[in-house]
N, C-alpha and C positions, 0 to 999 in steps of 0.2 A: 449501490443496489445491495439490499440485505434480503437473504432467502429466509422463507418460513422454516425450512429445515435445510441443514447442512451449513456451510461457511461460505463467506465471500472474501476475497483477497484483492486488494489494490497495490500495484507495483508502479514505482516511478522510475523511468528511464531518463537519466540526464542526457541531453543531447544538443547538438550544434545544429546549425542550418541544414546540414547534409542529412541528418537524421529524419527530417520531415519527409524527405522522399523515399524512405524505406518503407516497402508494404507492411501493412498491419499484421499479416500472417508472419512475417519475418521478426517484427517486434515482439510478437507473442511468443514465438519460439525462442528468442534470446531470453525472455524473462523466465520462461519454464525451465530452460536448460540451466540458468543460474539457480534457480531453486532447488533443482536436482543436484547440482554440484555442491550447494550448501547443505544438503541433507534436510532441506525445510520440507520437502515433499519426496516420497519415495517411488511414485509412479505418476507419469502424466496422463494416464487414462483416468484418474480422479476428476479432472478439470472437465465439467459439463458445458461450459459456456464462457465467452470472454468478449471483451470489446475494447477497443483503443480509442482514447481521446488525446489529440495532439494540442498542446497549448505552448505558445511562447511566453517566456517570463512568467511562469506559474508558481512562484514562491508564496508562501502564506504570509500574511501581513496580520500582525496582532498588536493592538494597541491597548487592549483592556483584559488583563489577565483574569479579573473577577468574572468577566462576562464568559471567558473560555471555560472556566472551571462549571459554570451554570450549564453550558452546552454539553460538557463532558458527563456531567451528573444527569442531565435529561436523557442522553443517548444510553448511558447504563440502565436506566429504568425503563426506558422504552424498547430497546433492542438488546436483550440479554446475550445474543451471540455475536454481536459486533464489537470488535476489539480495535482500538486505535493505536497506530504505530507509525513510526517514520516521520517524515518532514511534514506530510499533510496531517496526519494522525494527531501529531503533537503540537502543530502550528508553531514550528521551530526549525531553524537551519541546522542540518545535520551533515556531516561528511558522510560518505557511503559506509565507512567503517562503524560510524554511530548508528547508522540506520539498521545494519546488519545485527550489531550488538542489541539494539532496542527490540528487535523482532524475536532474537533468540532468548531474551529476558521475558518477553510476552508469552512465548511458546511454553517456557518452563512453568509460567503461572498457570496457563490453561491446563 
């Protein structure tokens, strides 16, 4: 979801089978608390809405890098306030440390 005004943020929580039984509100709170601890947001009151989607085996698969670059270029021209980061945004496997580093770099660019 991309908003006309403001920003959207997508979080990925790596989980095992037990995580699927955790209520959506608890997953949301875990994500927000992590963002606060990392200093990526300063107040959870800025969050206007959220939704949770649970997927098993939801890793990106990329077989054509040229196609990915076309997609990224399209997104940049169509959605000026949409920034891609992390595993899903970059269609690449990252460790959690890589994800945090990637997002911090993006924040510095914005």
